[in-house]
Structure formats: C-alpha cells, structure tokens
C-alpha positions as CSV (number, residue, x, y, z in Angstrom):
1,M,-4.2,9.5,-17.6
2,I,-0.7,8.8,-16.3
3,N,1.0,10.3,-19.3
4,E,-0.8,11.2,-22.5
5,K,2.4,11.3,-24.4
6,F,2.4,7.5,-24.4
7,P,-1.2,6.2,-24.2
8,K,-1.0,2.5,-23.6
9,I,-0.3,0.2,-20.7
10,W,3.4,0.8,-20.2
11,Y,5.5,-2.4,-20.4
12,G,9.1,-2.6,-19.2
13,G,11.0,-2.1,-16.0
14,D,14.3,-1.4,-14.3
15,Y,17.3,-1.5,-16.6
16,N,21.0,-1.1,-15.5
17,P,23.1,-1.1,-18.7
18,E,25.9,0.7,-16.9
19,Q,26.7,-2.7,-15.4
20,W,27.4,-4.1,-18.8
21,D,29.4,-3.5,-22.0
22,K,28.0,-2.0,-25.2
23,A,27.7,-5.4,-27.0
24,T,25.4,-6.7,-24.2
25,M,23.3,-3.6,-24.5
26,E,22.9,-4.1,-28.2
27,E,21.7,-7.6,-27.6
28,D,19.3,-6.3,-25.0
29,M,17.8,-3.9,-27.6
30,R,17.1,-6.9,-29.9
31,M,15.4,-8.8,-27.1
32,F,13.4,-5.8,-25.8
33,N,11.9,-5.6,-29.3
34,L,11.0,-9.2,-29.2
35,A,9.4,-8.9,-25.7
36,G,7.4,-5.7,-26.5
37,I,9.3,-3.6,-23.9
38,D,8.5,0.0,-24.4
39,V,9.5,1.7,-21.1
40,A,12.8,1.4,-19.2
41,T,13.5,2.8,-15.7
42,V,17.2,3.9,-15.7
43,N,19.6,5.6,-13.4
44,V,18.1,4.3,-10.2
45,F,21.4,3.6,-8.4
46,S,24.1,5.6,-10.3
47,W,25.0,8.4,-8.0
48,A,28.6,7.3,-7.6
49,K,29.0,6.9,-11.3
50,I,27.6,10.4,-12.0
51,Q,29.4,12.2,-9.2
52,R,32.9,11.2,-8.1
53,D,33.5,14.3,-5.8
54,E,31.8,17.5,-4.7
55,V,32.2,19.3,-8.1
56,S,32.7,16.6,-10.8
57,Y,29.6,15.3,-12.7
58,D,29.7,12.9,-15.7
59,F,26.5,12.3,-17.6
60,T,28.1,11.2,-20.9
61,W,27.5,7.5,-20.2
62,L,23.8,8.3,-19.3
63,D,23.5,10.3,-22.5
64,D,24.6,7.2,-24.5
65,I,22.1,5.0,-22.7
66,I,19.2,7.4,-23.2
67,E,20.0,7.9,-26.9
68,R,20.4,4.1,-27.5
69,L,17.0,3.5,-25.9
70,T,15.5,6.4,-27.8
71,K,16.7,4.9,-31.1
72,E,14.6,1.8,-30.3
73,N,11.6,4.1,-29.4
74,I,11.7,3.0,-25.8
75,Y,10.4,5.6,-23.4
76,L,12.1,6.6,-20.2
77,C,11.2,6.6,-16.5
78,L,14.3,8.5,-15.4
79,A,15.4,8.1,-11.8
80,T,17.4,10.6,-9.8
81,S,19.8,8.0,-8.3
82,T,19.5,9.4,-4.8
83,G,18.6,6.1,-3.1
84,A,22.2,5.5,-2.1
85,H,24.9,8.1,-1.5
86,P,28.5,7.6,-2.8
87,A,31.3,6.3,-0.6
88,W,33.3,9.5,-0.9
89,M,30.4,11.5,0.6
90,A,30.2,9.2,3.6
91,K,33.9,9.4,4.2
92,K,34.1,13.2,3.9
93,Y,30.7,14.1,5.4
94,P,29.8,11.6,8.1
95,D,26.6,13.6,8.8
96,V,25.0,11.7,5.9
97,L,25.3,8.4,7.8
98,R,22.3,7.2,9.8
99,V,22.3,6.2,13.5
100,D,20.3,3.1,14.0
101,Y,17.7,2.2,16.6
102,E,20.3,0.9,19.0
103,G,22.2,4.2,18.8
104,R,25.0,2.9,16.6
105,K,26.5,5.2,13.9
106,R,26.5,3.4,10.5
107,K,29.5,3.2,8.2
108,F,29.2,3.3,4.4
109,G,27.2,0.4,2.9
110,G,23.9,-0.9,1.8
111,R,21.3,1.5,0.3
112,H,18.6,3.7,1.9
113,N,21.6,4.6,4.1
114,S,21.3,8.4,4.2
115,C,20.0,10.5,7.1
116,P,17.0,12.4,5.8
117,N,17.9,15.4,7.9
118,S,21.6,15.5,6.9
119,P,22.4,19.0,5.4
120,T,25.0,17.3,3.2
121,Y,22.6,14.7,1.8
122,R,19.9,17.3,1.1
123,K,22.4,19.7,-0.5
124,Y,23.8,17.2,-3.0
125,A,20.5,15.3,-3.7
126,K,18.9,18.6,-4.7
127,I,21.8,19.6,-6.9
128,L,21.8,16.2,-8.7
129,A,18.0,16.3,-9.3
130,G,18.4,19.8,-10.7
131,K,21.3,18.9,-13.0
132,L,19.4,15.9,-14.4
133,A,16.3,17.9,-15.0
134,E,18.2,20.8,-16.7
135,R,20.1,18.4,-18.9
136,Y,17.2,16.3,-20.1
137,K,14.3,18.8,-19.9
138,D,13.6,18.8,-23.6
139,H,14.1,15.1,-24.2
140,P,11.0,13.7,-25.9
141,Q,11.2,10.2,-24.6
142,I,11.1,11.0,-20.9
143,V,7.6,10.2,-19.6
144,M,8.1,10.0,-15.9
145,W,10.6,11.1,-13.1
146,H,11.4,8.5,-10.5
147,V,12.7,10.1,-7.3
148,S,15.1,8.0,-5.2
149,N,13.8,4.4,-4.6
150,E,11.7,2.7,-2.0
151,Y,12.0,5.3,0.7
152,G,12.2,3.9,4.2
153,G,14.2,3.4,7.4
154,Y,14.4,5.7,10.4
155,C,17.4,7.6,11.7
156,Y,18.2,8.6,15.3
157,C,21.2,10.8,14.9
158,D,21.8,14.2,16.5
159,N,20.6,16.0,13.3
160,C,17.3,14.1,13.5
161,E,17.0,14.7,17.2
162,K,17.4,18.5,16.7
163,Q,15.0,18.6,13.8
164,F,12.5,16.6,15.8
165,R,12.4,19.4,18.3
166,V,11.8,21.9,15.4
167,W,9.0,19.6,14.1
168,L,7.4,19.5,17.6
169,K,7.5,23.3,18.0
170,E,5.6,23.6,14.7
171,R,3.1,20.9,15.7
172,Y,2.4,22.0,19.3
173,G,3.6,25.6,19.6
174,T,4.4,25.5,23.3
175,L,5.9,23.1,25.7
176,E,2.7,23.3,27.8
177,A,0.7,21.9,24.8
178,L,3.3,19.2,24.2
179,N,3.4,18.1,27.8
180,K,-0.4,17.8,27.8
181,A,-0.5,15.9,24.5
182,W,2.2,13.5,25.8
183,N,0.8,13.2,29.3
184,T,4.3,13.9,30.7
185,S,3.1,14.2,34.2
186,F,3.4,10.4,34.1
187,W,6.8,9.1,35.4
188,S,8.1,12.6,36.0
189,H,8.6,13.4,32.3
190,T,7.6,17.0,32.3
191,F,9.8,19.0,29.9
192,Y,10.8,22.6,30.7
193,D,13.1,23.1,27.7
194,W,12.9,21.9,24.1
195,D,16.5,20.6,24.3
196,E,15.5,18.1,27.0
197,I,13.6,16.1,24.4
198,V,15.5,13.2,22.9
199,A,14.7,10.7,20.2
200,P,12.8,7.7,21.4
201,N,14.9,4.6,20.7
202,A,16.6,1.7,22.6
203,L,18.6,4.3,24.5
204,S,15.6,6.2,25.8
205,E,11.9,5.3,25.7
206,E,11.7,2.2,23.5
207,W,12.7,-1.4,23.4
208,S,12.1,-4.3,21.0
209,G,11.0,-2.0,18.2
210,N,7.4,-1.2,19.0
211,R,7.5,-1.3,22.8
212,T,7.6,2.1,24.4
213,N,7.0,3.9,27.7
214,F,5.4,6.9,26.1
215,Q,3.2,6.2,23.1
216,G,2.7,9.9,22.3
217,I,6.5,10.4,22.0
218,S,7.0,7.3,19.9
219,L,4.0,8.0,17.7
220,D,5.2,11.6,17.0
221,Y,8.7,10.3,16.1
222,R,7.1,8.0,13.5
223,R,5.2,10.9,12.1
224,F,8.3,13.0,12.1
225,Q,10.5,10.5,10.3
226,S,7.8,9.9,7.7
227,D,7.6,13.6,7.2
228,S,11.4,14.0,7.1
229,L,11.7,11.5,4.2
230,L,8.8,13.1,2.5
231,E,10.6,16.5,2.7
232,C,13.5,14.9,0.8
233,F,11.1,13.6,-1.9
234,K,9.4,17.1,-2.2
235,M,12.8,18.8,-2.4
236,E,13.8,16.7,-5.4
237,R,10.4,16.9,-6.9
238,D,10.4,20.7,-6.8
239,E,13.8,20.8,-8.5
240,L,12.5,18.5,-11.3
241,K,9.3,20.6,-11.6
242,R,11.3,23.8,-11.9
243,W,12.8,22.5,-15.2
244,T,10.1,20.1,-16.4
245,P,6.7,21.2,-15.0
246,D,4.8,18.9,-17.4
247,I,6.5,15.6,-16.7
248,P,4.9,13.7,-13.8
249,V,6.9,12.7,-10.7
250,T,6.6,9.5,-8.7
251,T,8.6,7.3,-6.3
252,N,8.0,3.6,-5.7
253,L,6.0,2.7,-2.6
254,M,5.7,-0.7,-1.0
255,G,2.1,-1.6,-0.3
256,F,1.5,-2.0,3.5
257,Y,5.0,-0.9,4.3
258,P,4.7,0.2,8.0
259,E,7.1,3.2,8.4
260,L,5.6,5.8,6.1
261,D,2.2,7.4,5.9
262,Y,1.5,6.8,2.3
263,F,-1.8,8.7,2.3
264,K,0.2,11.8,3.2
265,W,2.8,11.0,0.7
266,A,0.3,10.5,-2.1
267,K,-0.8,14.1,-1.8
268,E,2.7,15.2,-3.0
269,M,3.0,12.7,-5.8
270,D,1.7,13.2,-9.4
271,V,1.2,9.4,-9.7
272,V,1.3,6.6,-7.2
273,S,3.7,3.7,-8.1
274,W,4.5,0.6,-6.1
275,D,6.5,-2.6,-6.0
276,N,4.5,-5.8,-5.7
277,Y,6.4,-8.8,-4.3
278,P,4.0,-11.4,-2.9
279,S,5.3,-14.8,-1.8
280,M,3.9,-17.9,-3.4
281,D,1.7,-18.5,-0.4
282,T,0.5,-14.9,0.0
283,P,-3.3,-14.9,-0.2
284,F,-4.5,-13.6,-3.5
285,S,-7.0,-11.4,-1.6
286,F,-4.1,-9.7,0.2
287,T,-2.4,-8.8,-3.0
288,A,-5.7,-7.5,-4.4
289,M,-6.1,-5.4,-1.2
290,A,-2.6,-4.0,-1.6
291,H,-3.4,-2.9,-5.2
292,N,-6.7,-1.4,-4.0
293,L,-4.8,0.5,-1.3
294,M,-2.4,2.0,-3.8
295,R,-5.4,3.0,-6.0
296,G,-7.1,4.5,-2.9
297,L,-4.1,6.7,-2.0
298,K,-5.2,9.2,-4.6
299,S,-9.0,8.6,-4.4
300,G,-9.2,6.0,-7.2
301,Q,-6.6,7.4,-9.6
302,P,-4.9,4.7,-11.6
303,F,-1.4,3.8,-10.4
304,M,1.8,2.4,-11.7
305,L,3.0,-1.2,-11.1
306,M,6.6,-0.1,-10.9
307,E,8.2,-3.4,-10.0
308,Q,7.4,-7.1,-9.9
309,T,9.6,-10.1,-10.7
310,P,9.1,-11.9,-14.0
311,G,10.2,-15.1,-12.3
312,V,11.9,-15.5,-8.9
313,Q,12.8,-13.2,-6.0
314,N,16.0,-13.4,-4.1
315,W,15.3,-12.0,-0.6
316,Q,12.5,-14.1,0.8
317,P,13.2,-17.2,2.9
318,Y,11.9,-19.5,0.1
319,N,12.2,-18.0,-3.4
320,S,9.9,-20.2,-5.4
321,A,9.7,-19.7,-9.2
322,K,6.5,-18.3,-10.6
323,R,4.7,-21.2,-12.2
324,P,3.7,-21.0,-15.9
325,G,1.0,-18.4,-16.4
326,V,1.4,-16.8,-12.9
327,M,3.4,-13.8,-14.1
328,R,0.7,-13.0,-16.7
329,L,-2.1,-13.6,-14.2
330,W,-0.6,-11.4,-11.5
331,S,0.2,-8.7,-14.0
332,Y,-3.4,-8.6,-15.0
333,Q,-4.5,-8.7,-11.4
334,A,-2.6,-5.4,-10.9
335,V,-4.3,-3.9,-14.1
336,A,-7.7,-5.2,-12.9
337,H,-7.3,-3.2,-9.6
338,G,-6.1,0.0,-11.2
339,A,-2.6,-0.3,-12.6
340,D,-1.9,1.4,-16.0
341,T,1.6,0.0,-16.2
342,V,3.2,-3.5,-16.0
343,M,6.8,-3.2,-15.1
344,F,9.5,-5.5,-13.8
345,F,12.5,-5.5,-11.6
346,Q,14.6,-6.3,-13.6
347,L,15.1,-6.4,-17.4
348,R,18.5,-8.1,-17.2
349,R,19.9,-10.0,-14.3
350,S,22.8,-8.5,-12.5
351,V,26.1,-10.5,-12.6
352,G,27.0,-9.9,-9.0
353,A,26.0,-8.6,-5.5
354,C,22.8,-9.4,-3.6
355,E,20.4,-9.1,-6.5
356,K,22.1,-11.4,-9.0
357,Y,19.6,-14.2,-8.4
358,H,16.6,-11.9,-8.6
359,G,14.6,-12.8,-11.7
360,A,14.7,-10.8,-14.9
361,V,13.2,-10.7,-18.4
362,I,16.6,-11.6,-19.7
363,E,18.2,-14.4,-17.6
364,H,21.9,-15.1,-17.1
365,V,21.9,-17.4,-20.1
366,G,21.6,-14.2,-22.1
367,H,19.1,-15.3,-24.9
368,E,15.4,-15.4,-25.5
369,H,15.0,-19.2,-25.3
370,T,13.7,-19.3,-21.8
371,R,10.2,-19.9,-20.4
372,V,10.3,-16.6,-18.5
373,F,11.2,-14.6,-21.7
374,R,8.6,-16.4,-23.8
375,E,5.9,-15.5,-21.2
376,C,7.0,-11.9,-21.1
377,A,7.0,-11.6,-24.8
378,E,3.4,-13.1,-25.0
379,L,2.2,-10.6,-22.4
380,G,3.9,-7.8,-24.2
381,K,2.1,-8.7,-27.4
382,E,-1.3,-8.7,-25.6
383,L,-0.7,-5.3,-24.0
384,Q,0.1,-3.9,-27.5
385,Q,-3.2,-5.2,-28.7
386,L,-5.1,-3.7,-25.8
387,G,-3.7,-0.3,-26.6
388,D,-5.5,2.4,-24.7
389,T,-8.8,0.6,-24.3
390,I,-8.8,0.4,-20.5
391,L,-6.4,3.3,-19.7
392,D,-7.7,5.6,-17.0
393,A,-10.7,3.3,-16.3
394,R,-11.9,3.6,-12.7
395,S,-13.5,1.6,-10.0
396,E,-17.1,2.3,-9.1
397,A,-17.2,0.5,-5.7
398,K,-20.0,1.1,-3.3
399,V,-18.2,-0.6,-0.4
400,A,-15.0,0.7,1.2
401,V,-12.6,-0.5,3.9
402,M,-10.7,2.0,5.9
403,Y,-7.0,1.9,6.5
404,D,-4.9,4.4,8.4
405,W,-1.1,4.4,9.0
406,E,-1.2,6.5,12.2
407,N,-3.9,4.2,13.6
408,R,-1.6,1.3,12.8
409,W,1.4,3.0,14.5
410,A,-0.7,3.7,17.6
411,L,-2.0,0.1,17.8
412,E,1.5,-1.4,17.4
413,L,2.8,1.0,20.1
414,S,-0.1,0.2,22.5
415,S,0.9,-1.3,25.8
416,G,-1.6,-4.1,25.5
417,P,-4.1,-5.6,25.3
418,S,-2.7,-8.5,23.2
419,I,0.4,-9.1,21.1
420,A,-1.8,-11.2,18.9
421,L,-3.7,-8.1,17.7
422,N,-2.4,-7.3,14.2
423,Y,-4.1,-4.3,12.5
424,V,-3.3,-5.3,8.9
425,N,-4.5,-8.9,9.5
426,E,-7.8,-7.6,11.0
427,V,-8.3,-5.3,8.0
428,H,-7.5,-8.1,5.6
429,K,-10.2,-10.4,7.3
430,Y,-12.9,-8.0,6.2
431,Y,-11.5,-7.3,2.8
432,D,-11.1,-11.1,2.2
433,A,-14.8,-11.6,3.0
434,L,-15.7,-9.0,0.3
435,Y,-13.1,-10.4,-2.1
436,K,-14.4,-13.9,-1.9
437,Q,-17.9,-12.7,-2.8
438,N,-16.6,-10.5,-5.7
439,I,-17.8,-7.3,-4.1
440,Q,-16.0,-4.4,-5.7
441,T,-14.2,-2.7,-2.8
442,D,-12.1,0.5,-2.3
443,M,-9.4,0.9,0.3
444,I,-9.7,4.5,1.7
445,S,-8.3,6.8,4.2
446,V,-10.1,8.3,7.2
447,E,-10.2,11.6,5.3
448,E,-12.0,10.2,2.2
449,D,-15.4,11.4,1.1
450,L,-17.8,8.7,2.4
451,S,-20.9,9.9,0.5
452,K,-20.2,7.8,-2.6
453,Y,-20.3,4.6,-0.6
454,K,-23.2,2.5,0.7
455,V,-21.1,0.5,3.2
456,V,-18.0,1.6,5.0
457,I,-16.0,-0.8,7.2
458,A,-13.4,0.5,9.7
459,P,-11.8,-2.5,11.5
460,V,-10.1,-1.7,14.8
461,M,-10.4,2.0,14.5
462,Y,-8.4,2.5,17.8
463,M,-7.5,6.1,17.0
464,V,-10.3,8.6,16.3
465,K,-8.9,11.8,14.7
466,P,-10.6,15.2,14.9
467,G,-13.8,15.4,12.8
468,F,-13.9,11.7,12.0
469,A,-16.8,10.8,14.4
470,E,-18.9,13.7,13.0
471,R,-18.3,12.5,9.4
472,V,-19.3,9.0,10.3
473,E,-22.5,10.2,12.0
474,R,-23.3,12.3,8.9
475,F,-22.7,9.3,6.6
476,V,-24.9,7.0,8.6
477,A,-27.6,9.6,9.2
478,Q,-27.8,10.1,5.4
479,G,-28.5,6.3,4.9
480,G,-25.1,4.7,4.9
481,T,-24.0,1.5,6.8
482,F,-21.0,1.8,9.0
483,V,-19.1,-1.1,10.6
484,T,-16.5,-1.0,13.2
485,T,-15.1,-3.5,15.6
486,F,-13.6,-4.3,19.0
487,F,-10.9,-1.9,20.4
488,S,-12.2,1.1,18.4
489,G,-12.8,4.7,19.5
490,I,-10.3,4.3,22.4
491,V,-7.9,7.3,21.9
492,N,-7.5,10.6,20.1
493,E,-4.7,11.6,17.7
494,N,-2.2,12.0,20.5
495,D,-2.9,8.4,21.8
496,L,-4.7,9.8,24.9
497,V,-7.8,7.9,26.0
498,T,-11.1,9.5,25.3
499,L,-12.8,9.5,28.7
500,G,-16.4,8.7,29.3
501,G,-16.5,5.1,28.1
502,Y,-15.4,3.2,25.0
503,P,-15.8,3.6,22.0
504,G,-15.3,7.2,22.9
505,E,-16.4,9.6,20.2
506,L,-18.1,6.8,18.2
507,R,-20.3,5.9,21.2
508,N,-23.2,8.0,20.0
509,V,-23.4,6.5,16.5
510,M,-22.7,2.9,17.6
511,G,-25.2,3.0,20.5
512,I,-23.1,0.8,22.8
513,W,-20.4,1.2,25.5
514,A,-17.6,-1.2,26.4
515,E,-16.9,-1.9,30.0
516,E,-14.0,-4.3,29.7
517,I,-11.6,-5.8,27.1
518,D,-10.7,-9.4,27.5
519,A,-7.5,-10.7,25.7
520,L,-7.8,-14.4,24.9
521,L,-4.8,-16.7,25.2
522,P,-3.4,-18.4,22.1
523,G,-5.7,-21.2,21.1
524,H,-8.6,-20.0,23.2
525,Q,-11.9,-19.1,21.6
526,N,-15.3,-17.7,22.5
527,E,-18.5,-18.0,20.6
528,I,-20.8,-15.7,18.6
529,V,-24.3,-17.0,19.1
530,L,-27.0,-15.5,16.9
531,R,-30.3,-14.6,18.7
532,Q,-32.1,-15.6,15.5
533,D,-31.3,-16.5,11.9
534,W,-30.2,-13.5,9.9
535,G,-29.8,-14.2,6.2
536,G,-27.1,-16.8,5.9
537,L,-26.0,-16.4,9.5
538,R,-27.5,-18.9,11.9
539,G,-26.3,-20.8,15.0
540,S,-22.9,-20.0,16.4
541,Y,-19.4,-19.1,15.2
542,S,-16.0,-18.9,16.8
543,C,-14.2,-15.7,17.7
544,G,-11.0,-14.8,19.5
545,I,-8.0,-12.5,20.1
546,L,-10.0,-9.8,21.9
547,C,-13.5,-9.7,23.3
548,D,-15.1,-6.3,24.2
549,V,-17.6,-6.7,27.0
550,I,-20.2,-4.3,25.8
551,H,-23.6,-2.9,26.9
552,A,-26.3,-2.0,24.4
553,E,-27.7,1.5,24.9
554,T,-29.7,2.4,21.8
555,A,-28.4,-0.5,19.7
556,E,-30.2,-3.8,19.0
557,V,-28.4,-7.0,20.0
558,L,-28.1,-9.4,17.1
559,A,-25.7,-11.9,18.7
560,E,-24.3,-12.7,22.2
561,Y,-21.2,-14.4,23.6
562,G,-21.5,-18.1,24.2
563,A,-19.0,-18.6,26.9
564,D,-17.0,-17.2,29.9
565,Y,-18.3,-14.8,32.6
566,Y,-19.7,-12.4,29.9
567,K,-21.8,-15.2,28.3
568,G,-25.1,-13.7,27.1
569,T,-23.7,-10.2,26.7
570,P,-23.7,-8.5,23.2
571,V,-21.1,-9.4,20.7
572,L,-22.8,-8.1,17.5
573,T,-25.1,-5.0,17.6
574,R,-27.0,-2.9,15.1
575,N,-27.9,0.7,15.8
576,K,-30.4,2.7,13.8
577,F,-29.1,6.3,13.4
578,G,-31.0,8.7,11.2
579,N,-31.7,7.0,7.9
580,G,-28.8,4.5,8.2
581,Q,-27.3,2.0,10.6
582,S,-24.1,1.1,12.3
583,Y,-22.8,-2.3,13.3
584,Y,-20.4,-3.1,16.1
585,V,-18.5,-6.5,16.1
586,A,-17.1,-6.9,19.6
587,S,-14.6,-9.7,18.8
588,S,-12.5,-11.1,15.9
589,P,-14.8,-13.6,14.2
590,D,-14.0,-16.6,12.0
591,A,-14.2,-16.4,8.2
592,D,-17.6,-18.0,8.0
593,F,-19.2,-15.4,10.2
594,L,-17.6,-12.6,8.2
595,Q,-18.8,-14.1,4.9
596,G,-22.4,-14.1,6.2
597,L,-22.1,-10.7,7.8
598,I,-20.8,-9.1,4.6
599,A,-23.4,-10.8,2.5
600,N,-26.2,-9.5,4.7
601,L,-24.8,-5.9,4.8
602,C,-24.4,-5.8,1.0
603,E,-27.9,-7.3,0.4
604,E,-29.4,-4.7,2.7
605,Q,-27.8,-1.9,0.7
606,G,-28.4,-3.5,-2.7
607,V,-24.8,-4.1,-3.5
608,K,-24.4,-7.1,-5.8
609,P,-21.5,-9.3,-6.6
610,L,-19.8,-8.6,-9.9
611,L,-20.2,-12.3,-10.8
612,N,-20.7,-15.5,-8.9
613,T,-17.6,-17.7,-9.3
614,P,-16.0,-20.7,-7.7
615,D,-13.3,-20.3,-5.1
616,G,-10.0,-19.0,-6.5
617,V,-11.7,-17.2,-9.5
618,E,-11.4,-13.5,-8.8
619,V,-13.4,-10.8,-10.4
620,A,-12.7,-7.1,-10.5
621,E,-14.1,-4.2,-12.6
622,R,-12.9,-1.1,-14.2
623,V,-15.3,1.4,-15.9
624,K,-14.6,3.9,-18.6
625,N,-17.0,6.0,-20.6
626,G,-19.9,4.0,-19.6
627,T,-18.3,0.6,-20.5
628,S,-17.6,-2.0,-17.9
629,Y,-14.5,-4.2,-18.2
630,L,-14.8,-7.3,-16.0
631,F,-11.5,-9.0,-15.2
632,V,-12.0,-12.7,-14.5
633,M,-8.9,-14.3,-13.1
634,N,-8.5,-18.0,-12.3
635,H,-5.9,-18.5,-9.6
636,N,-6.4,-22.2,-9.6
637,A,-4.1,-24.7,-11.2
638,E,-7.0,-26.3,-13.1
639,E,-9.7,-24.8,-15.4
640,M,-12.9,-23.6,-13.8
641,T,-16.4,-23.0,-14.9
642,F,-18.5,-19.9,-13.9
643,D,-21.7,-18.2,-14.9
644,A,-20.9,-15.1,-17.0
645,G,-24.5,-14.0,-17.1
646,A,-27.1,-13.9,-19.8
647,S,-25.7,-10.9,-21.7
648,R,-23.2,-11.4,-24.5
649,Q,-19.8,-10.0,-23.6
650,R,-16.6,-9.8,-25.7
651,D,-13.3,-11.1,-24.2
652,L,-10.8,-8.4,-25.2
653,L,-7.9,-10.9,-25.0
654,T,-9.3,-13.6,-27.4
655,G,-12.1,-11.7,-29.2
656,K,-14.6,-14.4,-28.3
657,T,-18.1,-13.7,-27.2
658,I,-18.9,-15.0,-23.7
659,S,-22.3,-15.7,-22.1
660,G,-23.9,-18.2,-19.7
661,Q,-21.7,-21.0,-18.5
662,A,-18.1,-20.2,-19.4
663,T,-14.8,-22.1,-18.9
664,I,-11.6,-20.3,-17.9
665,P,-8.3,-22.1,-18.2
666,A,-6.0,-22.8,-15.3
667,R,-4.4,-19.4,-14.3
668,G,-6.2,-17.9,-17.1
669,V,-7.5,-14.3,-17.6
670,M,-10.6,-12.8,-19.3
671,I,-11.4,-9.2,-19.8
672,L,-15.1,-9.0,-20.5
673,E,-16.4,-5.8,-22.2
674,R,-20.0,-5.0,-21.5
675,A,-22.2,-1.9,-21.5
C-alpha cells in the first residue's frame, strides 16, 4: 500500500497558497471540503521564498500553510522545491546554469534549469531537503515526500564533461575497453587520454538532436545524463530518509518521456508517480499503455497519478476543454490500470505567468459554481465511498509487452534505416491490438521475470543486452510464446553490431536469419500474404516502413511478402523451441493483421478477453484478495451495450447488480466486483 496512514484513494493535487492572501486560502479550505479534497502537494516551486541567500532560511510561511491544511484534516505531499534554483544562486554561482545542446550558457530563467553536476546545486539542494525533513519529521499529516519536479533536460557544461569522464572510467575501467566499445578506430577517433573525450553535442559529434557520428558515445551520454539527474534525486531522498525513514519518497515522472531511463529510476523510488496529460485526440489505448508502463516500472506495484488537469491544459497547440464526464472517466482509467491516487495540477489557477490558463479545481472566478468544480466534487464523493476497497489491488496479466529506454535511445540514434521508424509507435501498435480485444497486458522491462507470462511481445528489440537472449530461450523452452519483429537483435548494449547474421543473439530462438533490410518510401506498401487461413487471419494485409528479407532456418513460414524483388520470401514465421514457440514479424503490419495475430496467439495460450465489448468501451482488471474488480469504461459520446456475462456482479459505483446485456452511459464507468 502506498501509505497505510491514509488508506483510501488519495484525492487532491498541487496547491500554491503562497501565491495568494490568507482570505483566499480560507475560501479554498471551504471549497476543498465541498470537493472532497484530502491531499495537497505543497512547496513544489518555493526555493526562492524559503532561501534568500546562502544562510537565510524562512519556513514560517510554510508552517502556516501546513497547519492550516492540517486543521482541515488534509494530508500533505510535501515537495522539496528544488525543481528551480533561485535567481541569487544563478548570479553568484554560475556553475548552476546549464549549457544547452548548441553550447550556449543559459542565464537565469525557466525551471529545470540547474546543471545536475553543479557542486553548488547539489550542495544547496541537499541542505534544503535536510532542513525540510528535520523541521517536519514528526508532523502527522505528511504522507509523501515529493523530490524536485518532472526531472529532465540535458546539460553540456564543463562540469558535466568532466563528470562524464569519471562516469566512463567507472563503466569501462580502461581506455582500451572504451575504444573497443565505441569502435573508435573509425574516423581516427582513438582516445589516448581521458581528457580528450568531450561531450557529444552540436559542437562535436551530433547534429539535429538525434543524429550522431558515433552512436556509442551519444548513447553513453544519455545514460550518463539520466544517471546524473538520478544522483540528484538519490541525494535528496537520502537526506529525507535520514530524518523520516518511514515516509515514502517519490518524484513525478512523465510516461514515455524520452530522456530518462525510468526503469532504472524506479528502483530508487519508494512509489512511482506520474503526470498524465493526453491531448483530446490521443488514442485511449496510448494513455492506457502509459499507465501500464508506470505500473510496470516496479513490477506491478500501484502508482500515483500525481498530476492531470481537471479541465484544460495550457501548453499544447490546441488546448481543448475536457468534455463533461471526461475528467471522471480518465481518472478512473488511471485507477483501473493501477493508480491509487487521483490528483490534479492544480487546485487553484494561478493569476499570472505561463500556467495561469492551465485548468484547476478552483477557476479564476473563485467560486464553486462551475461545471469543472461540480464534476470534481462528484468524483470526490465517489472516491470517499469506495474507501480502501481497491487499494493495492494488482494486475494478473498473462501477456506482456516489452519496453526499454536504452533500446529507444539506440534506435533514435541509429544512422538509418528509416526516419519513419518510431519505437514508441511500433510498441503502441501491438499494445493497441491487445487493448482493443480487452486482453489484460503488462508493460515490462527487459529485466522482468518472464515466467509469469504466457505471451511476451518485444517489438523492434534492436538492442540485445547481456543475458537477454538466454532468458528468452528459457522462457520459450518452458512453454512460453515470444514475439519480436523486424530490426531486432542487431546490436549489443554498446550499439556494436552482433556479427554472424541478424537477428544476432536471437537467431537461435527465432529460427531465421535476415539478409537485407528494405526501407520503404512514404506512401509505399508491401503485402503480407498468408500461406493458408490461420484463425481470423486470411488472405493478404498491408505492411510498410521496413521489410526484413529473411530466410527460414528451423522456423515454419506462415506468410510471405506479396511484392517487390523479395516477393515469396517469409514475412511471418513460427519457430518451435522446446515446449514453446517464437514468432518473427518481418515488417510493420496494418492494424487488421495485428488484431488477427494477437487473437491467434492468445487463443493458442488460453488467454481470454476480460469481456467482449464494442469499440471504445475499455475493460481493465484489478485483483485483490481473490476478488476481481472489472473496470468498464465507455469512451464514446453515446451510451453503449455490452455483454457482462452470465454471473451477477455488483457495480461499486451504483450498487446495482449487473449481468447479461448491460448498458453503460456515454463516458460512463462501471466497477464490477466478482469472485
């Protein structure tokens, strides 16, 4: 459980009363009570208010805020304020300022503006975290520590460059090992002294963000920057734990954010929390996949929904309002996929600066007579009624989709074969096929235990890390089904090609080898032609982006290409391996093909849909103490009918008993309790 001190689905969000007068805060307390708000995240960006110089600290204003919230029995997610350093620090200690990708030294401004390897930043961030923990260590209302905020952004300053060399020494030990890993005999890049190594940016190895001359160098710099920011988190976490060992510590992640390896970060966090900001046209399956990824960061442990907007956002190109019912629906979608909190940014709208038009529970009008507030209050009442019923309930998925940040970095840095290849999109295609069939699915790392799954899908597993191939072989040999795709098994963890034929270390378990990789031009397609009907798959389907020209060794050919010089060669294969089987999909198929493929794989392994529902009606499951809680969520703007099954099930939200043909309102939610 996230925190046993407060056993219910937490409901609240970011609150910044330091921006307002006391009369406004009093009015906020009244409306928080009306809305059912019971947790407030405070002190997120208050470093400058707390510390005006090297030695002066003022916590009296924060004392007043905490005590006022405590009086209303509102619990606290207390932040450390280190997401943006004060102006005085930037002026007096310029080492805190980042150098950007183009090599330009920043001035003070914005947020996430501190160099993670700045001695000054680390010194004062650590002191501040320690002072906060010491001051509030015995406060009964603090249920969570929130370190910094939305970590991200790389730095290329001299401090980072020097620390990069230290990091490389720890990773490789010797220059000989480093030169081998980076293949520096190419283009006369051999290094004879550690000080010869420079940061890879627009002044050295890279251009246009992810274009690089040396993938190994650029890949390691991404690892290093992710680790550097993680060291800052750990530094503050350790200070907090020194004073408050029993209060959990988190920081808010951002779903598929590209710059940080969240699987590595999650190992250092007590609880995973994240900020969910889909656009109005974001596929519902993509949001579900992001929730499942956050759940998968700690092997299925429930996570915190730390931020979402109650109404509108302010930073997207088109900031549409959430339609009536959508905020509630999306909140329950998060809970359905593993969230044990529902929290917002923000509780009251700011009066100025860049977030003044970002939605809030309390709008600029300042009273409760708004549609957004009414919807928030209704949800708050429902969450109070649910109590601790579904807290700490888990997923029992038998299908998993793999995701790996380092694999993503390597793919994005790859010099070819196609700029149309997008790792996240390819992962989503497979997840979407599972989502549309209501197959409960986990998102997992390449280090996850595979034995609890029947089907594991690893789209575009370009990078094969040490030990991965052996674990896949063991999983398949013991009866599992493994699926991978084109452009897999190409390189090792240093982005060096595994010689002897693609898919490298996966060749044995897949039973194929790839001779060529053809990148199709925009708008061009090939065909997947089934050799014979297989379940719901029959005839031909379109495919594109990349086409591996492969040869079957021990694998059975299930489908062939329908066009071009490799017409008639395999595009879909199945290889028996021990008691299981592996499938290789040599191109990027259309959605219809993937629907059929997923249905066949799940049927072979006895994996059933949670329910059969119309398009736009999502189903997810959480299980606790032998009881299943089925979340049925209608994303459509009209009511829908679905088959709830023959057994009688109680809807926790209405108390009604459901069975057989059931109707769910437009943008409605049911939580069906069944043994």
